[in-house]
N, C-alpha and C positions, 0 to 999 in steps of 0.2 A: 085446123087452126091457121089463121092468116100468117103469111111470112113477115118477118121483121123488115121495116122500111126506115128510110131517113126521117119519117114523120113521127117516130116513136117518142112518146112523152110519158111522164109519170114516175112511178117507183117500180123498178124491177129488182125485187129484194134478192140479195145473195143468200141462198138457203144453206143452212148447216146440213151435215149428214148425221142423222141420229144413229148412235151405236148403243148396244147393250154393254153392260159392265165387262163382259168377256170379249168385246171387240167385234162381235157380229153386228151386221146391219139390223137395226130395229125397224122392221117394216110397218108395224102398227103406228110407231111414232112418225114415220115418213108420211103416212096418210093424215095424221092429225096435224102435222106441220103444214102440209099443203092447204088444208081447210082453214087453219089459223091465219096464215098469211092472206088468204083470200077474204076472210071475214074482216080483216083489218084494212081492206081496201086497196091492196097493191094492184098495180097494173099488170105485172108479170112476175115470173120467177126466173132466177138464174141459178143453175145447179152445176156441181162439179167444178167450182172455182177453187182458188187456193185455200180459202177459209172453209170450203166444203170438204177439206181433207182429201181431195181427189188424188194427189200423189200416193196416198196410202192404200188405194184400192186397185184391185186387179181390173183388167179390161172388161172381163165378164161382169164384175160387180158394177162398174161404171155404166155399162149398158142396162143392167137390171134396174139400177136407180133411175136412170133416164126413162125407161119404160114405165116404171111405177108412177113417177111424178107426172109425166106427160099424159098418161092414161087417166089420171085422177083430176088434173088441173083443168079449170075452166078459163084460165088466162094463158097468154102466150108463155112459152118456156124457152129460154136460151140455155144452151149447154156448153160448158167449157170443154174444149177439145185439145188444149195445149198438150203437145207431146214432143219427145226428143227429135222426131223426124216427121216429114210430111206424110209418109205412108200411114203410120198409125193415126195421125191426126185426121187424115181423109177417111180412113176406115171407120173411126168413131163418128165423124161428122155424117157420113152417108147413113150409118145405122140410125142415129137419132133423128135425122131428117125424115127417114122412112117411118119412124114412129110418130111423127107429127110435130117435131120441134119447130119453133119459129125461126131459129137461126142458131149460130154457134159463136163462141168467143175464143180468141187466140192471143196469147201473150208471146212476146219475142224471146228467143233463146238468150241466155246470159252471155253468150259469145258475141253478141251484136255490139260492136264498138263504134262504128262510124255511121254517118248519115246514109251513105250509099249501101251499107250492109242492111240497115233497117229497111230502106226502100226495097232492096232486092228480096229480103225475106218476105215482106208482105205482098209483093207482086207474085212471088212464088205461092204464097197462101191462096191468093185469088185464083191463080191457075189451077192449083190442086183441088180447090173446093168447087170449081165449076160455077153453077148458078146459085149455090147456097149463099144467102146473105150472112155477113159475119161482122163481129164487133172487134175492133182493135183495142186490146187491153193495154193501157199505158200506165204502168205501176212501177216506176223506177225505184221506189223505196224497197221493193222486194226483188224485182228482176235485175236491178243494177244497170238497166238499159234506159238511157235518156233519149227521147225522140222529140226533136225540135218541131215547133209548129210548121215551119216551112217543109219539113219532111212529111208530116201528116197531110198537109195540103197536097203535096205531090202524089202521095198514095191515093188520096181521095179522088184526085183528078184522073188517075190512070187505072184505078181498080173500082169499077162501078158497083161491085158486090160488097164493098166496105160501106156499111150504112150507119154505123154507130161508133162513137169513141167512148170507151169507159175511161173517164179521166180520173187519174189518181196521182197526178204529180203534186209535189208539195215542196215549196209553195207553187201553186199552179193557176192562180186567178189570172195572171197575165197571159197564160197560154190560152185560156178560154177567150179572153178579149181578142187576142191575135187571130185565132181561128174564126171567130165570128166576124171580124173585120174583113177577112179574106172572102168569106161567103157573101157578106153584105155588099161588097164591091163587085160581086159576080166573077171573082177570080177562080172560084172553085165551087163545088156543090155544097149546099148546106146539109150536113148530116146531123143526126141526133147526137147530143152529148149528154150522157148520164154520168154522175159523179160518185166517187167512192169515199175512201178514207173515213169510214164509219159515220159519215154525215157531218164531220166536224166543221166543215166550211160551207154547208149546204145553202144557207140563206145568201151568203156572198156569191156563191157559184150561180145561184138562180139569178141574182142581180147582174151577173156578167153575161148571161145568155144561155146557161145550161137548161136542158129540157127536163131535168129530174134527177133522181138518185138511182144508183145501182150499188148498194152496199147492204150489209147484213146486221145493222144495229138491232139489238134484241127487242126494241119497241118500234116496229115498222110504222105504227100509227104516228110517230113523230115525223117521219119522212113524208108520209102521206099528207099530214097536216100542213107541213111547211110548203110542199110543192103545190098542193091544191089552193092554199091561200095566196101564194105568189101568183098563181095562174089567174085568179080572180081580182088581183090588184090589192089585196089586203096585206101589205108588206109588214105592218106592225104586228098583226095577229100571227103571221108566220114566224116572226122573231120571238114573240111571246112563247109560242109553243116550243120553239127550238131552245130557248133559254131554260125552260123547265127541265129538259132532258139532258142538257149539255154536260153536267158533271159526270153522269153515268156513261155517256158516250165517250167522254175523255178517258175515263178509267178503262173502258173496253178497248181502247186503242194501244194499250201497253203491249210491247213485244213480249212474247213468251207466255203471258197469262191472259191476253185479251180474249182469245177464243174460249178459254175455260170460263171466263166471266160471262161471256155471251151465252154459253150453253147452260151455265148455272141458272141464269135468269129465265131462260126458256124452259128449263125443267121446273123451276119454281112456279112458272105460269101454267104448267100442265101441258105444255106443247110437246115436249119430249120426255120420255120416261127416265132417262139418265143423262147426266151432264158429262159422261165419259168421252174423252178423246181416244181415237184409236192410237195405239202405240206406234212410234214414239210420240208422246204427248204428255203435257203436264197436267196438274190439277191445282185448284185453289187451296191455300193453307187456311187454317182457322182465322187468322188475322185478315187474309184477303176476303173471306166470306163476311167477316164483320164489317169491312169497308163497304162491300157491295150492299149489305143490308142497311147500313146507315144512309147510303146514297139513295136507295129505293124509298126509304121513309121520308127523306127530305124532298125527293121528287114528287111523292104523293101530295105533300103539303103545297108545293108550288103549283101543281096541276089544279088543286082545289081552289087556290087563290085566283087563277085565271079562268076558272070555270071550264076546264078541259077534261 
């Protein structure tokens, strides 16, 4: 599989990790999930992210998941390798790259407080990973680490193996504008920018110069539709598709139950056998399920109205 480059575009969906009700990895659902995402037209897969419940897995489980997904996928696979230290990060990165991963993704440690610390951390990541291409995960809502555009520019200038930004700042549209202004002026390389936050701002992000999405909304076809229509210049169609799915995407972004809602819908769609999260993890209440079912019914009506 080709390595990840600055030219990456499209939808690299953040994959869930399917578990059985007893907490074991559901390998049959892993296979179905890979096939499902590909059938919906995604460009690539991103596994072992925060919403893939990676922190709840052993290092051997993480490697096993990576091996299974990379071996089955026909699209590029990016693997989250964030770890408390550079040594375990490098060990997992080396393992998955040998398996055929396209690249890896790294989030900053929560102890990062200053611009210089952020720069120093990511230059260390570049040194540790060698020739492996990697994604800078910028998700301050979860990591509590804010990385200013000028710092990202500095990292991109000095670390050539940083080829992509996973942009999840909120509000963050001005950050995309600033980063694109720097590259447009030739002040730094133009790297790929794929956006997260459940796709809540995807049309606006595409309008600011993003190259696509890297998030795990339970209807990946929404993201594929928005990105592909933006790419061919049909902005109104992109917004029509986005509008039809927005209420469910909004619901899925709730802290605490968002991943449970995502897994509930994926189980309902037959992608995974169980909506279970590995403990510690919550579950939807009967009222939560009623909310989701109502949103799904209304979503079907809107999609029929726009012929999607």
